[in-house]
N, C-alpha and C positions, 0 to 999 in steps of 0.2 A: 430587678425590675419585674413586676408581675403584670397580669393581663389588664388590671385596672389602670396601671401606669401607662401601658401601651395605648389603651383607649384615650387617656388624657392627652398623651403626646399626639395622637392622631387628630384629636379635636383641635389642638393647637395648630397643627400643620394644615388642616383642611376643614375648617369649621362649617363651611357651606356645602360640602360634598354630601350627597345622599348616603345615609347609613343603612336605612331600612325602607324598602319600597313595598307597599302592599296595594291591593286593588282599591283600598279606601283612603290611604294616606302615604305621605312620604316624610320620613324623619331625617333631618340633617344631623351631622355629628354634634353641632352646637345645640340644636333644640333638644336632642336626646340627652346631652350632658345636663342641661338645665333640669329636665325631668328626673334624671338619676340623682342629682344633687338634692332635690326636694325630698326624694325617698330616703336618701342617706340621713338627712336631718330628722325625718320622722322616725326612722329606725333607731337612730341614736337617742332620741327623746324617749323611746320605749326600752332603752337599756341594751340594745344590740351593740356589741363591742368586739374589738380585736380578740381573736382566739376562740370565739364561740362557733358552734356548728348550728347552722340554720337550715332546716328542711325547706325545700321549695316544691310544693304540691300545686302545680299550676299548669294549665294547658299550654301547648306550644303557641306562642304569639309574640308580638313585640313586647308585651308586658312581661313575659317570662325573661326576655333578655334584659329589660330595664331592671327588673327585680334582682337578677343575677349580679349585674354591675353594682347595684346599690348595696347588696350584701358584701360584695368584695370591697366596695368603697368604705365600709365600716371596719374592714380588716377581718371579717368573719369568713368562715368556710361555708360553701353551698353544698347541701346534700340533696341531690335530685330525688324526688319521689314521684315517679311517673304516674299520672292520673289513670293510665290504662291498666295498672296492676290491680289484681283482686285484693280484697280486704286482708286476706291471710298473707299475701305477698308484702303488702304495706306494713302489716304488723311485724313481719320478719325484719324489715329494715329498722323499725324502731327498737326491736329487741337486740339488734346487733350493732347499731351505730348510735352513739350519744348525740342527742339534739337538745339544744337549749330552748329552741322555739321553732315554729313552723309558720311559713307564709302560704296561704291558700287563697283560692278564689272563693268569695263568700257563698256562691251558689253550689259549691261542691264540698263545703266545709263539713257537712254531715258525714262524709266518708271518713273523717278523722275523729269522730266522736269518741272512740275508744281510747285515744291518746291525749285528748284535749284536757289541759289542766288549768285553764283560765277562760274567762269570757273573751270573745274576739275583740281585737282593737283594730278599727278600720284605718288602713294606710291611705286609701283613696276610695273611690266609689265601689270597687270590686275586690281589692286585695285586703286580706285581714291577717293579723299576726296573732298567734296563740302560743301560750307556753305549753310545752309537751311534757307528759309524764316521763320521768327518768327511769328507764329500764336498765341502763348500763352506765358506767362511769366514763367521764371524758378521759382520754388517754393523757398520761402525764406529759408536761411540756418538755420535750427533749433538750431544749436549750437550757432550761433551768436545772436539769439533772446534771449537766456537765459543768456548771459554774460553781466555783468555790465561794465560801462566804465573803472572802476578800473581793472577788469579782462583783458580787451583789452590792457590797458596800460602796464600790466606786461608781456605780451607775446612778 
């Protein structure tokens, strides 16, 4: 069981319970799940899939949490890229961690111009998905390294 599964189980047990309360809005588990499911569909339509590393360059907010769960819901890994970091610190992350794509807020996307490898694709009014320049390779899948050809044939 992973954190996304725990989230879904909690939605099942207490759909109307508040999940996030801000000064402007309250999100129940069920309403939040609906929003996350929409993002999962949009990310899947853009090719985000299990095993990918997706950078998340977004300010702290309910949207950050929503995007995190949507990435996990696709089976991908979230790579946090704090917006507070300097340009050189962000560059260091990209040079040391493989990322297939990055989600950012449209009004701070210019901070990632050096790594942007595609035009932005809007996921909603503010969140955009971009392909990232590949500076390093994705680590090999540990599970596939330990499987024999016979194991692969039986799956």
